[in-house]
C-alpha positions, 0 to 999 in steps of 0.5 A: 974273146971277142965274140963274133958279131954276125949272128946266124941264129938266136937274138942277143941285144941290139948291139948285134942287131942291124937297122929295122928300125921303121919295121920295129916302130910299126910292129910296136905301134900296132900291138900297143894300140891293141891291133894284131899284125900278120909279119911276112917275108921270105924265109930267113929274111930275118922276121923272127929277129925283128920280133925278138928285137921288138919283144926285147925293147918292150921288155925293157920298157915293160908295156907288155908282156911278150910271148914268142911260140915257134909252132913249125914243129907241130902237126896237129891241134894237140901239138899246137896247144901243148906248145901255145900252152907251155909258151905262155903260161911259162912267160906269164909265171917267170919264177917259180912261186908265180908258176905254182900259182898258175898251177893252182889257178889252172889245176883242171889243165894237166900242167907240171913244173919243170926245171931245165937240166941246163939252166935250172930255170923252171917252166910249165910243161903242158899236156893234152891227150886229144882234140877235144881236150886241146880246145877246152885247154886252149880256151882256159889258156885264153880265159886265163889271160884275159883275167890278167891286168896287164897287156899281153903280146904273143908272136906266133911263128910259122903260122901257115903251119896250122893250115897242114893239121888234120883239124882245120878249126885253128883259125875260127878257134882263135877268132873266137877267143880273141873276141872275148878278151881285150888285152891280148894281141897276136903277132902271126908270122910266116914266110909263105905269103901266098898262104898267109894272104889267103888265111888274112885277106879272104872273106871266107877264112875266120881271120879275115880282116882281123889283122894288119898286113906287114911284109919285110925285105932286104934291109938298105944296102947303105945301112947294112954297109955301115953296120957290117964295116962298124963290126969289123972296125969294132973287132980289130978288122979291117974291110975294103969297099970293094969286099963290102960290095962283093958281099951285097952282090953275093948275098943280094942283101938276104939277111941270113946269108950276109950274116953268114958270109960275114960271119965266116970272113970274120972268123977266117981273116984279120984283113979282108978284100975282095979276093977273100971274099971271092974265095969264100964263097967257093969254100961255103958251097963245097961245105954244103954240097951234100945239103944241096945235092939232098935238096934235089931229091924232094923235087921232080926233075921237071922241077928241077929243070924249072928250078935251075933256070930261075936260079940261072937268071937270078929271077924270072918274072915270066916263068911261063912266057914262050921265051923262057920255056923255049930258052930252057927247053922246058916243055908246056906252059901248063907243065911249067905253071904246076912246077912252079907252084909246087916249087913255092909250096916247097919254099924252094922259090919265092915272089919277090914284087914281080919275079920269082927267086930261089929262097936259098941264096947259096943254092942258087949260087952252087947250081950256077957254079955247077951249070958253068 
């Protein structure tokens, strides 16, 4: 059976990855030169895929050891240390024999060799009991990396999560550790641009001027169309140019939603025209209606009115302008300004260029359908 070529999670190989050649080259050039990098994008625009793609290429060329760490689920320095330590030391160990060597080298830490129940692959679990132990353990991990002869590049995904920890010293700790070694580079990745900008561009913050800044947006329309067309043809499907244009229009070239939409079309039809594309969107929205309705329980009535107005306009440049406020009966500019900030903090909306848009493309379409 031929695999559906439109992945909606994970990374396999360049065959299933569209473009990002310029971004991949920039990322690899930065870390190979010993620089740190901050990678920003709206949610589901493809930053994690880009990291995985760059690391795939680096692993093939063996010019550095890539380590990927997702800290979205962490809520404290303790959890950060456990997640970070496990990812780093498992990547450096790779084999059971090498992991046992790490255990001996770092015998003062609470490390344990474990095996995945499904794959049988070895991993090093990491445990700390309190904040002080977490700081000491992180220091030991960075010292150990500094003693290695290889270059190591660590991508910390959803890095803005550290700003939610009760202990606010993670940024300062990382700066201190990095100053003592020269064979480790970090890629900080996240979706909350205003938070990341504050962390890396404010003179009073520990990570000020530590990294190069890089923002990724939609993939070029022509290149994405070529990628989609080629994958359909390779799987013995055909798709009309009108359907391709409709996909781009519906998804706004937002990576996850392009992949999701094409994944559905590829699975449901052998011959795709604009009719199939138009029929697929309502089907997706209906399936996810409960999810979208639950989203709305997370915001206030005022925030929903603002969210709805942004969705109906497919983006708003000046949400506090008199014209916009009166058109949607939103009330005072100060109230709307607060609602916009809250929606941005909750990642319901993001600012793309000068315009605010919904992060979830299908949620925006659902609101539009419900408002007709």
